N, C-alpha and C positions, 0 to 999 in steps of 0.2 A: 490183428484181432484184439478187441478190447478185453482186458483182464484186470484183476486186482493184484497189485504187487505186494501190498502189505497193509496190516492194521496195527497201529501203535497206540497204546500197548497191545501186545499180541495175546494176552491172557488175563483172566480175572477169576476170582473165587465165586462160588455159589453165594448168592446174597449180596454181591457187590453192586455198586453203581459207579460208572466211570465215563469220562470223556475220551473219545478215541479219534485218531486221524486215519482216514482211509486214502490210500494212494493207488491210483489206477495207472495202467499202461495202455496207450492207444485209445483212451476214453474221451468222451465228450460230455462230462458231467455238467449239469446245470441246476438251477434252483428247483426243478421238478424231480430230481433224482430221488429214488427210494432205496433203502438199505434193508436187506433181510438176511437171516441166517438159516442154515439147514437144520441146526439143532433147535429143539423146543426149549422154551424158558428164557430166551434172550429177546428183550423188548428194546426197540430203537425209537429214540425221540430226538428232537432238536437237531435234525439233519440240516447242516448249513453248507452251502456252496462256497468253495474257496476259489477254485479255478477248474479248468477242464479235466485235471487229473487229481484233484484233491477235494475231499469232503471232510467235515467234522461231524460228530454225532455223539449222543449220550446213550450208553447201553445200561440197561437195568437187568441184572442177572437174577433170576428167581432162585430161591433157596434150594429148590429141587430141580434146577436146570440140568439138562442132559450134559454129561461130562465128556471131556476129551475134545478132539479137534472138530471144528465146525467150518463149513464153507461159508463164505461171505459173498453175497450177490448185490450188485448195484444195478438198478434198472433205470435207464434214462430214455424215455420214448421206446423206440424199437431196439435200442442197444442194451444188451444184457452182459455185464462184466462179472466174471466169477473168479474168486480166489479160493482154490481148494485147500481146506485145512488151515486157513490163515488165522483163525482165532481159536483159542483153547479155553475151556472152562475146567477149573480144578476144584477139588474139595477144599472148603475153607478150613484152614488149620485151627485145631481146637486150642484155645488159650491154655497155657501151662498153669496148672494149679501150684501155688506156692504159699508159704507162710510169710506174712509181712512183719509180725511182731508178737512178742509175749510181754504182757505188762502185769506186774513188774518184771523186769528183765533179768533179775538175779535173786539169789537166796543163799543163805549160809548153810553149811553142813549141819545136819541134825535138826533142821527146822522144817516147818510146814508152811507153805505159801499158797494163797489163793491167787490164781492168775486168770487173765483173759487172753485168748489166742485169736489173732486176726489173720484171716487168709485172703488171698487174691485168686480170683477165678476158681474158687472152691465150691463144693457142694456138700458141706458138712451135714451130718445127720445125727440123730440121737445115738446111733450105733458107732459113731466115729471113735477111733482108738488113738491115744496119744503115747508116743514113745520118744526116747532120747538117745542120742549117740553115746553119751557118757553114761557110765554105770552109776547105780545108786540113786536114781531119780524115778519115782513111781507116781503115776497120775491116777487120781480117783475122783469120784463125784463129777464126772464129765457131764456137762449140761449144754444142750444145744440152745443157742440164742437165735441165730439165723444161719443162712448158708455160708457166711464168711466169719462167723464169730462163735467161739466156744468158751465156756468157763470151766475151770478144773481146779482141784486141789493137788498140789505137788508135795510129796513127802520126800525130803532129801536126807538120805542116810548120813549118819555121822562120819562114815568113811567114804562118802560119795566122791567120785573123781572131780577134782577141782578144775576150774577154768571154763572155757566156753564149750557149749554143747549144741549140736544140731537138734532141732525139734521136728518130729515127723507126725503128721496126722493122716491116718489111713481111713478112708471111707469107701467101702466096697473095693472097686478097682482103682480108685483115685488115691494117689500118694502125694501129699503136699509136704514139702520140706522147707524149713527155714534154717539156713546155714548160720551157725554160731550166734543164735539170737537169745540164748539163755546162758547165764553164767553162774556156776557154783562157787561161792566165796568161802574162805576159811571160817570156821565156827566162831572165831573171836573178832569178826567184823560185824558192824551194825550199820544200817542205812540211816542217814540223816539228810535233812534238806540243806540246800545251799544257804538258806537264810539262817538256819541253826549253826552252820559251820562258821559263818561270818560273825554272828553274835558271840559264839564261843571264843573266837579269836580276839574280839574286842574286850571281853571280860578277862581272859587269861593274860593278855598282854597289857592290861590297864591302859588301853588306848583312849586318849582324851583329846580335847581341842579339835583343831582342824583335821587331824588324822581320823578321829572318830566320825566327824562329819563326812569325810570321804567314804568311810566304810558304810555309814548309813545311807548315803547317796547310792552306793553300789547295790545295797539290798533293795532300795526303792526301784532302781532301774531294772534289776533282775526281775522283781515282782511285776513290774509293768510289762516287760517283754514276755514273761512266762505266765502272767496273771496270777499264778499261785505260788511261784517261787519253788516249785517242786522238783527241781533238778536234783537227782539223787547222787550223793557221794558215798563212798564206802570208807569208813574210818576205823582203823584197827585199834582194838583194845580200849574202846570207849566204855 
């Protein structure tokens, strides 16, 4: 008796489109074979004959396709081959909301910093709330830019916990976390650009001649690669 042994891959998510191979047992597939499914929302195209027991096809799964196991039927003339529950439609996994970055990514104790927060797979709103895993960091003036971007003002207490902190944005039931993407620096640190750091080194060490040329070439190459030379260093006691 003709039947369907397998469909590979044997499952797909709602909204997917994929190529599958259908394997029959005791079948006489040919170029006229048709493929159907017992569940609604599974469209079949590009059915191609391989041999009497093998077909390939493209499946387009509707975003609202019926879930769970579906029978697969291949009809070739009077031959009807069925594979009971051979293909499964599953719910598409929702992308996990997360935070990609905070810019700038650090601030000193006792300071106020304006930042932009960038999310991934987020649905930020004007009501989104920003919190930190470290103590002593308060967010205010939270402004929605778009679904993946917020701006805010961070007030860092003079006694705020130093080191890296997780950042959490809560929007209704969505909680997006960025692990260790903001750093609280000691109050006697200041941020300078890499260009400023190299220039300071040249001045303080009275670098001249070929060595100065090397330093200047270094600055030039950094500026070329970063366009603005805005790599941030933290320099103590400046």
